[in-house]
N, C-alpha and C positions, 0 to 999 in steps of 0.2 A: 635088456630094456630099453625102448627109447625114453627121451626124456622131452619135456615139454617148454614151450617158450611161453610169456605171455599172449602173443598173436596168435597163439594155436598152430605154430609150424613144429612139428616132430624133429627132435633132436636124437641123432642116434649117436652111439658109443663106437669107435673105430674099429671092435670085433664085428659089432651089428653091422657096420658099413660095408664090412669085407664080406661078410655072409649075404648081402643084401647084391653086392656087386660078382659075388660069385670067386672072389680072388683071396689072398692070403693079406694080414694087416699089414705086412711089411710093404705092398702093392699101393695100399691106403694110403701110408705114410708120406709112401713116393709121387704120388697124385697129389698131395697137400703141399708137399716143397716145391713141386712144378708149380702149383696155383693151380690146378682141375680140378681140385674141390675145393669149395670156400668153407670155413668153418667158423663155428664160434667158440670163444674160448670162455670157461665158466670157472669164476674164481671167487669163493667165500671169503668174507672179509678178516677171517681169523687161519685163513690159509695160505701157505707158502707158494702151492704149485694148483696150476690150473688144470682144468678139465678140458678137453677138445671134444666137441662135439659135432656133429654133420649133419645138418639143416636137410630136409626131403628134397626141398628145390634145390638144393647142391647136388644131391647124388641124379634127380629129373634132368637136371642141366645138361650133366656129365653124361647120362645116358643117352639124351638128343643129340648131343653132337656126335656122339659115336656111333650112331644106330647107322644101318646103311641095309637096302632091301636087296633082295635075293635077285638076282640075274637069270633069268630063263633062257635056255636055247632051243 
């Protein structure tokens, strides 16, 4: 289930991002590590771990960069 920031941007979990992109979540982690997907890390004051979320805008930017048009012969 997506989460929301104050600005209205939808934030997606890694599994949700993988479903949106049609790939495995390990591929999403590789895209993040290579800097191809921007993320937001969320941490509550009492937690020791962060929760990584991917904004809609990052998914859209990634998709736009990798879009291609069909070539007809």
